[in-house]
C-alpha positions as CSV (number, residue, x, y, z in Angstrom):
1,M,-25.2,35.9,15.5
2,R,-26.9,34.2,12.2
3,L,-26.5,30.4,10.9
4,Y,-27.4,29.1,7.6
5,L,-28.0,25.3,7.3
6,I,-28.0,24.2,3.9
7,N,-28.8,21.1,2.3
8,P,-27.5,21.6,-1.3
9,G,-29.7,20.3,-4.7
10,N,-29.8,16.7,-5.0
11,P,-29.1,16.5,-9.0
12,L,-31.8,13.7,-9.9
13,V,-34.4,14.8,-6.9
14,T,-34.1,18.5,-7.3
15,M,-38.1,20.2,-7.0
16,S,-37.6,23.4,-8.4
17,Q,-40.0,22.4,-10.5
18,P,-42.6,21.1,-8.1
19,S,-44.8,17.7,-8.9
20,R,-47.0,16.5,-6.4
21,W,-45.7,13.2,-7.1
22,R,-42.1,13.6,-6.4
23,K,-42.3,15.2,-3.2
24,Y,-43.0,11.6,-2.0
25,R,-39.3,11.2,-2.9
26,V,-37.9,14.2,-1.5
27,W,-37.3,14.1,2.7
28,K,-36.2,16.6,5.3
29,P,-32.8,16.9,5.8
30,L,-33.0,15.8,9.4
31,G,-28.9,15.8,10.4
32,L,-29.4,19.6,9.6
33,M,-32.4,19.1,11.9
34,V,-30.3,17.6,14.5
35,I,-27.7,19.8,14.3
36,A,-30.1,22.7,14.8
37,G,-31.3,21.2,18.0
38,V,-28.0,21.5,19.4
39,T,-27.1,24.8,18.6
40,P,-26.5,27.0,21.5
41,A,-28.9,29.3,22.5
42,G,-28.0,33.1,20.8
43,W,-27.4,31.7,17.0
44,D,-30.5,32.4,15.0
45,V,-30.8,29.7,13.0
46,T,-32.5,29.3,9.4
47,I,-32.3,25.7,7.3
48,I,-32.5,25.9,3.7
49,D,-33.6,22.8,1.7
50,E,-32.5,23.4,-2.3
51,N,-34.6,20.4,-3.4
52,L,-37.5,22.6,-2.8
53,G,-36.1,25.0,-5.0
54,A,-32.6,27.1,-4.1
55,P,-33.2,31.2,-3.5
56,D,-31.5,34.0,-4.6
57,Y,-28.4,33.9,-1.8
58,R,-28.0,37.6,-2.6
59,D,-31.7,38.6,-1.5
60,L,-31.0,36.9,2.1
61,P,-29.6,38.3,4.9
62,R,-25.7,37.9,5.2
63,P,-25.0,35.2,7.8
64,D,-22.6,34.9,10.3
65,V,-21.5,31.3,9.4
66,V,-22.7,28.8,6.9
67,G,-22.9,24.8,7.3
68,I,-23.4,22.4,4.9
69,T,-24.1,18.9,4.9
70,A,-23.9,16.6,1.7
71,F,-24.2,13.4,0.2
72,T,-22.1,12.7,-2.6
73,S,-24.0,13.3,-5.0
74,Q,-24.9,16.6,-3.3
75,S,-21.5,17.5,-3.6
76,P,-20.7,19.7,-6.3
77,R,-23.3,21.8,-5.5
78,A,-22.2,22.6,-1.5
79,Y,-18.8,23.8,-3.6
80,E,-20.9,25.8,-5.2
81,V,-22.6,27.1,-2.4
82,A,-19.7,27.0,-0.6
83,A,-17.8,29.3,-3.0
84,G,-20.6,32.2,-2.9
85,F,-20.3,32.7,0.3
86,R,-16.6,32.6,1.0
87,E,-16.5,35.5,-1.7
88,L,-18.4,37.3,0.9
89,G,-15.8,36.7,3.4
90,V,-18.5,34.0,5.1
91,P,-17.1,31.2,6.9
92,V,-18.5,27.8,5.1
93,V,-18.2,24.7,7.5
94,M,-19.0,21.4,5.4
95,G,-20.1,18.0,7.1
96,G,-22.0,15.0,6.2
97,I,-20.6,11.5,4.9
98,H,-19.3,13.5,1.8
99,A,-17.4,15.5,3.6
100,T,-15.7,12.9,6.0
101,M,-15.0,10.4,3.5
102,C,-13.1,13.2,1.1
103,C,-12.2,15.5,3.9
104,Q,-9.4,17.0,1.9
105,E,-11.4,17.4,-1.2
106,A,-13.6,19.3,0.7
107,L,-11.4,21.4,2.4
108,D,-9.8,22.9,-0.9
109,H,-13.7,24.6,-1.4
110,V,-14.4,25.0,2.5
111,D,-13.1,26.9,5.4
112,A,-13.7,24.1,8.1
113,V,-14.6,20.3,8.0
114,V,-16.5,18.3,10.4
115,K,-15.7,14.4,9.8
116,G,-18.4,11.8,12.0
117,E,-21.1,12.6,14.1
118,A,-21.1,16.3,14.5
119,E,-23.3,16.8,17.9
120,T,-20.2,16.4,20.5
121,I,-18.1,19.2,18.6
122,W,-20.7,21.6,16.9
123,P,-20.6,24.1,19.8
124,T,-17.5,24.2,19.8
125,V,-16.8,24.6,16.0
126,L,-19.5,27.4,16.3
127,A,-17.7,29.3,19.1
128,D,-14.8,28.6,17.2
129,A,-16.2,30.4,14.0
130,A,-17.7,33.5,16.0
131,A,-13.9,34.0,17.5
132,G,-12.0,33.8,14.1
133,T,-10.2,30.9,15.0
134,L,-12.0,28.2,13.2
135,D,-9.6,25.1,12.9
136,K,-9.6,22.9,9.1
137,V,-10.4,19.7,10.4
138,Y,-12.8,18.9,13.5
139,E,-13.3,15.4,14.6
140,G,-17.0,14.2,15.5
141,K,-17.2,11.2,18.4
142,L,-20.3,8.7,18.2
143,V,-22.8,10.1,20.0
144,D,-24.3,9.2,23.2
145,L,-27.8,8.8,21.9
146,E,-29.1,9.0,25.6
147,S,-28.9,12.3,25.7
148,T,-29.4,13.5,22.3
149,P,-32.1,16.6,22.4
150,P,-34.9,16.3,19.5
151,A,-34.5,17.6,16.3
152,R,-35.8,21.1,15.4
153,H,-38.6,20.2,13.2
154,D,-40.4,23.5,13.7
155,L,-37.5,25.0,11.1
156,L,-39.4,23.0,8.3
157,T,-42.7,23.2,8.7
158,E,-44.0,23.5,4.5
159,G,-43.4,21.6,1.1
160,Y,-42.8,18.0,2.4
161,A,-45.0,14.8,2.4
162,F,-43.2,13.0,5.0
163,G,-41.6,13.9,8.3
164,S,-38.7,12.3,9.5
165,I,-37.2,10.8,12.9
166,Q,-34.4,8.7,14.0
167,T,-34.3,6.0,16.7
168,T,-31.3,4.1,16.2
169,R,-27.7,4.6,14.4
170,G,-25.1,2.1,13.7
171,C,-25.2,-1.5,11.8
172,P,-24.5,-4.6,12.1
173,L,-24.1,-6.5,9.4
174,N,-21.0,-3.8,7.9
175,C,-22.0,-4.7,3.9
176,H,-19.2,-3.6,1.5
177,F,-21.0,-1.6,-0.2
178,C,-22.2,0.6,2.5
179,S,-20.7,3.2,4.6
180,V,-23.2,3.2,7.6
181,S,-20.4,1.1,9.4
182,A,-17.6,3.7,8.3
183,F,-19.4,6.8,9.8
184,N,-21.8,5.6,12.0
185,G,-20.4,2.2,13.7
186,Q,-20.9,-1.2,13.7
187,S,-22.3,-1.2,17.4
188,Y,-26.2,-0.5,17.8
189,R,-26.9,2.5,19.4
190,H,-30.6,3.3,20.0
191,R,-32.4,6.3,21.4
192,P,-34.3,6.6,25.1
193,I,-38.1,5.0,23.3
194,D,-39.7,7.6,25.8
195,A,-37.6,10.6,23.8
196,V,-38.9,8.9,20.8
197,V,-42.4,9.1,21.3
198,R,-42.4,12.7,22.2
199,E,-40.5,13.3,19.1
200,F,-42.8,11.7,16.6
201,A,-45.4,13.6,18.7
202,M,-43.8,17.0,17.6
203,I,-43.3,15.7,13.7
204,R,-46.4,17.8,12.1
205,E,-46.6,15.8,9.0
206,R,-49.4,12.9,9.4
207,L,-46.8,10.7,7.1
208,V,-43.3,10.1,8.9
209,L,-39.9,8.5,7.8
210,V,-38.2,6.5,10.1
211,V,-34.2,6.7,8.7
212,D,-33.0,4.5,10.8
213,D,-30.8,1.7,8.4
214,N,-32.2,-1.1,10.4
215,L,-35.0,0.0,12.4
216,I,-35.7,-3.5,13.9
217,G,-31.9,-4.9,14.1
218,T,-30.6,-8.0,13.7
219,R,-30.4,-9.3,17.5
220,P,-33.0,-10.7,19.7
221,E,-32.3,-8.2,21.8
222,H,-32.6,-5.9,18.7
223,L,-36.2,-6.7,18.4
224,S,-36.9,-6.9,21.6
225,R,-36.7,-3.4,21.8
226,A,-38.4,-2.6,18.6
227,K,-41.4,-4.1,20.1
228,D,-41.1,-2.3,23.4
229,L,-40.6,0.7,20.6
230,F,-43.8,-0.2,19.1
231,R,-45.9,-0.8,22.8
232,A,-44.8,2.7,23.5
233,L,-46.0,4.5,20.4
234,I,-49.6,2.6,20.3
235,A,-50.0,4.0,23.8
236,A,-49.1,7.3,23.3
237,K,-51.6,7.3,20.1
238,V,-49.7,9.7,18.0
239,D,-51.6,8.9,15.4
240,K,-48.6,9.0,12.6
241,K,-48.3,6.3,9.8
242,W,-44.6,5.7,8.8
243,V,-42.3,4.0,6.8
244,C,-39.6,2.3,7.8
245,Q,-35.6,0.5,6.4
246,A,-35.3,-3.0,7.3
247,T,-33.7,-6.7,6.8
248,I,-36.2,-9.6,5.5
249,N,-36.3,-10.7,8.9
250,F,-38.8,-8.2,9.4
251,G,-41.1,-10.9,8.1
252,D,-40.4,-13.6,11.1
253,D,-41.9,-12.4,13.4
254,E,-45.9,-12.0,14.1
255,E,-46.1,-10.5,17.4
256,L,-43.5,-7.6,15.7
257,L,-45.6,-7.4,12.5
258,E,-48.6,-7.0,14.6
259,L,-47.0,-4.1,17.1
260,A,-45.2,-2.5,14.3
261,A,-48.6,-2.3,12.3
262,A,-50.4,-1.0,15.3
263,A,-48.0,1.7,15.9
264,G,-48.2,2.8,12.2
265,C,-46.7,0.9,9.8
266,V,-47.6,1.2,6.5
267,G,-44.5,0.4,4.6
268,A,-41.4,-1.2,4.8
269,F,-38.5,-1.0,2.3
270,I,-36.3,-4.0,2.3
271,G,-33.1,-4.9,0.6
272,F,-33.0,-8.4,-1.3
273,E,-30.2,-7.2,-3.4
274,S,-29.3,-10.3,-5.2
275,L,-31.3,-13.2,-6.2
276,S,-28.2,-15.1,-5.7
277,D,-26.2,-16.6,-3.0
278,E,-22.8,-15.7,-4.8
279,G,-24.5,-12.6,-5.7
280,L,-25.0,-11.6,-1.7
281,A,-21.7,-13.3,-1.2
282,E,-20.3,-10.4,-3.4
283,I,-22.1,-7.4,-1.6
284,G,-21.1,-9.0,2.1
285,K,-24.7,-9.1,2.8
286,R,-24.0,-12.8,4.4
287,Y,-27.0,-12.3,6.6
288,N,-29.3,-12.7,4.3
289,I,-27.8,-16.1,2.9
290,L,-27.6,-17.2,6.6
291,K,-31.0,-16.5,7.6
292,G,-31.7,-18.6,4.3
293,G,-35.7,-18.5,4.4
294,D,-38.5,-18.2,1.8
295,P,-38.6,-14.3,0.4
296,R,-42.2,-14.6,-1.0
297,A,-43.7,-16.2,2.1
298,S,-42.0,-13.2,4.4
299,V,-43.5,-10.9,2.0
300,A,-47.2,-12.5,2.1
301,R,-46.7,-12.6,6.5
302,I,-45.6,-8.2,5.9
303,H,-48.9,-8.3,3.8
304,R,-51.1,-10.1,6.1
305,H,-50.4,-6.9,8.8
306,R,-51.2,-4.6,5.4
307,I,-47.7,-3.1,5.4
308,L,-46.6,-2.1,2.0
309,V,-42.7,-3.8,1.1
310,V,-40.4,-2.0,-1.6
311,G,-37.8,-4.3,-2.5
312,S,-34.5,-3.3,-3.7
313,F,-31.9,-5.1,-5.6
314,I,-28.5,-4.3,-7.3
315,M,-28.0,-4.4,-11.0
316,G,-24.5,-4.5,-11.7
317,L,-22.8,-7.1,-9.6
318,D,-19.7,-9.4,-11.0
319,S,-22.2,-12.3,-10.9
320,D,-24.7,-10.5,-12.9
321,T,-25.2,-11.3,-16.7
322,P,-27.6,-10.1,-19.8
323,G,-31.1,-10.7,-18.6
324,V,-30.8,-9.6,-15.3
325,G,-32.6,-6.6,-15.7
326,Q,-35.9,-8.8,-16.6
327,R,-34.6,-11.5,-14.0
328,I,-34.9,-8.6,-11.2
329,A,-38.5,-7.7,-12.1
330,K,-40.0,-11.1,-12.1
331,A,-38.4,-12.3,-8.8
332,A,-40.0,-9.1,-7.2
333,D,-43.2,-9.7,-9.0
334,H,-42.7,-13.6,-7.5
335,Y,-41.9,-12.3,-3.9
336,N,-45.3,-10.2,-4.7
337,V,-43.7,-7.2,-3.5
338,D,-45.7,-4.0,-4.0
339,L,-43.0,-1.7,-5.4
340,L,-39.7,-2.4,-6.9
341,N,-36.1,-0.4,-6.4
342,P,-33.7,-1.5,-8.8
343,I,-30.9,0.7,-8.4
344,F,-26.9,0.6,-9.9
345,L,-24.0,-0.6,-8.4
346,T,-21.9,2.4,-7.4
347,P,-18.9,2.9,-5.4
348,L,-19.4,5.2,-3.1
349,P,-16.4,6.4,-1.0
350,G,-15.2,5.2,2.3
351,T,-16.8,1.8,1.3
352,R,-14.4,-1.1,0.7
353,L,-16.4,-1.4,-2.7
354,W,-14.6,2.0,-3.6
355,E,-11.3,1.0,-2.7
356,R,-11.6,-2.5,-4.7
357,M,-12.9,-0.9,-8.0
358,Q,-10.5,2.1,-7.8
359,T,-7.6,-0.5,-7.6
360,Q,-9.1,-2.2,-10.2
361,G,-9.4,0.9,-12.3
362,R,-13.4,0.6,-12.5
363,I,-14.4,4.1,-12.1
364,A,-15.7,5.3,-15.0
365,A,-17.1,8.5,-13.6
366,S,-14.1,10.2,-12.3
367,R,-13.4,14.0,-13.5
368,F,-13.8,14.8,-9.7
369,P,-15.3,17.0,-7.7
370,Q,-18.1,17.2,-10.9
371,D,-18.9,13.8,-11.2
372,W,-19.5,12.9,-8.0
373,R,-23.2,14.8,-9.1
374,Y,-23.7,11.3,-11.1
375,Y,-23.3,9.0,-8.0
376,T,-27.2,9.3,-7.0
377,L,-27.7,5.1,-7.4
378,S,-29.2,5.6,-10.6
379,F,-26.9,6.1,-12.8
380,P,-24.1,3.8,-14.2
381,V,-20.8,5.1,-13.2
382,A,-18.4,2.2,-12.7
383,R,-17.5,-0.6,-15.4
384,Y,-19.2,-3.6,-14.8
385,R,-17.5,-7.2,-15.4
386,N,-20.4,-8.5,-17.4
387,L,-22.5,-5.8,-18.9
388,S,-20.9,-3.1,-21.1
389,W,-22.6,0.8,-20.8
390,S,-25.4,0.7,-22.6
391,Q,-26.4,-3.1,-21.9
392,I,-26.6,-2.2,-18.3
393,L,-29.0,1.1,-19.1
394,A,-30.9,-1.3,-21.5
395,E,-31.1,-3.8,-18.7
396,M,-32.9,-1.3,-16.0
397,D,-35.0,0.1,-18.6
398,E,-36.4,-3.7,-18.9
399,S,-36.3,-4.2,-15.0
400,W,-38.7,-1.2,-15.1
401,R,-40.7,-1.5,-18.0
402,W,-41.6,-5.6,-17.2
403,F,-42.6,-4.5,-13.5
404,Y,-44.4,-1.4,-13.9
405,S,-46.4,-2.7,-17.1
406,P,-49.8,-1.6,-17.0
407,W,-51.3,-4.7,-16.6
408,R,-48.7,-5.7,-13.5
409,I,-50.0,-2.4,-11.8
410,V,-53.3,-3.2,-12.5
411,R,-53.1,-7.1,-11.0
412,R,-51.2,-5.4,-7.5
413,C,-54.4,-3.0,-6.8
414,L,-56.0,-5.8,-7.1
415,G,-54.2,-8.6,-5.1
416,S,-54.4,-5.4,-2.7
417,L,-58.1,-5.5,-2.5
418,G,-57.6,-9.4,-1.3
419,R,-55.1,-8.1,1.3
420,W,-58.1,-5.8,2.9
421,R,-55.5,-2.4,1.8
422,S,-56.9,0.1,-0.9
423,P,-56.2,-0.3,-3.8
424,L,-55.7,3.5,-4.5
425,I,-52.7,3.5,-1.9
426,T,-50.7,0.7,-4.3
427,L,-52.0,2.5,-7.7
428,V,-50.8,6.1,-6.1
429,A,-47.3,4.2,-5.4
430,N,-46.9,2.2,-8.1
431,L,-47.7,5.6,-10.6
432,S,-45.9,7.6,-8.4
433,Y,-42.7,5.4,-8.9
434,L,-42.7,5.0,-12.3
435,R,-43.1,8.9,-13.0
436,N,-40.1,9.5,-11.0
437,Y,-38.4,6.8,-12.9
438,R,-39.2,8.5,-15.8
439,A,-38.4,12.1,-14.5
440,D,-35.0,10.4,-13.7
441,C,-34.5,9.3,-17.8
442,N,-35.2,12.9,-18.6
443,K,-32.9,14.3,-15.9
444,L,-30.0,11.8,-17.6
445,G,-30.9,13.0,-20.8
446,S,-30.1,16.4,-20.2
447,L,-26.8,15.5,-18.1
448,D,-23.5,15.3,-19.6
449,L,-22.8,11.6,-20.6
450,S,-19.4,12.5,-22.4
451,L,-18.0,10.0,-19.6
452,G,-20.0,7.6,-20.9
453,A,-18.8,8.0,-24.8
454,A,-15.6,7.0,-23.4
455,W,-16.3,3.5,-22.8
456,I,-19.9,3.0,-24.3
457,D,-20.5,-0.6,-25.5
458,N,-16.6,-0.9,-25.0
459,G,-16.6,-4.9,-24.8
460,A,-12.6,-5.2,-25.2
461,T,-12.1,-3.1,-22.0
462,S,-14.9,-4.7,-20.0
463,R,-13.2,-8.6,-21.0
464,E,-10.2,-7.3,-20.5
465,S,-10.9,-5.9,-16.6
466,S,-13.1,-9.3,-16.0
467,G,-10.3,-11.6,-17.0
468,K,-7.7,-9.3,-14.2
469,M,-10.6,-9.7,-11.9
470,A,-11.5,-13.6,-12.3
471,A,-9.7,-14.4,-8.4
472,D,-11.8,-11.7,-6.7
473,P,-15.6,-12.1,-6.3
474,Q,-15.8,-9.3,-3.7
475,S,-18.2,-7.0,-5.1
476,A,-20.9,-4.4,-4.2
477,L,-23.8,-2.2,-3.6
478,V,-24.9,1.3,-2.4
479,Q,-25.0,3.6,0.6
480,M,-28.6,4.0,2.1
481,A,-29.0,7.0,3.4
482,N,-30.1,8.9,3.5
483,S,-31.2,7.9,2.3
């Protein structure tokens, strides 16, 4: 039996026109690699990642079943791919976060939907498909990570700068903007350390993305487990360089940082989210408020261990006012982060932010399913309280231009010398981010912007909505994902 597992093209990440810079923003579809790992014997499995270039499916051998995963921005392309195979009589099963949150929509385009974590139900899905008895909906349960087999890294061996691995699932923070807790739960589950170490050794790429939404967690027992993992990686001498996602508490524990660096950590993606307590309250990230502290000092401690810091900020919160773009850039510069990653406030299906903004009529890109392609975090899809369409685009551009000006890039490279880091790493990372932003701008220019024309510079509509929402301080951010 032949099985195709397909990762549809992402509209702002596609690599149909390859570039040595853009390959650093394309991550392996780890979810499909995990599903391949739990596929029963007897199935010939092929993973197709359209972000490396979409094949002509008519030239490929006809599969018996097609499985598709998709983040929200990928869903329009997912439905196109599904339609092509269904015309051939091939059953199509869709899973992942978008199909879970928009199940009925997905069922209009595919034969079956797997909701939630699919590992526990996937063998049943394939057995039913082989027998011609597919159900419409399969409910996956939260997986016991103690017994999960490793991902099939052997099925994707070319075209990526980074390998991928996951060591934990779930996030205890439960932010309003995030769909992780709705999909993976709030409990912080982790894989056995020896299994993680073995899988690390299986990855052919020397650079690895640890896709955990929060690698180190927030509680003392979480931090203790992270230290044990780092010690095991050091002892095993896996010889990988890796980057991770974490909260700002990553910079609080010197022993943790020392072990992380010795285990191969070269970069940390940290969500600062907002410059104010008011903004953090809007997105439900009260952990950052309660923790307090000095972000600049935390970044300095991380830097002492030669770990690069990417700072992420949200733009478009109800507390954001004109000038927010430069304020974010200046704050990131003051914190001495190596890279700035500003994103637009994006209401994603399944989040409390989505429910609130939909109720308030603030979803601007709402011609579904085609408008899901704009939900990349790089495009303003909502109506923002204090910023019109053109204003928020200008604020984003100002943020990028200020932080990534030639002089400031040079200054960061010189600063890396003082931290005993190679300035070449800082230079390449900054130029890569800047080039990707310019590529995004070019992509946006080629997209259908008629949705923006309906309310561009519509200050009256924006102010009217603002008045109706005055009693509700809650706002939000974005699904991390993967990222």
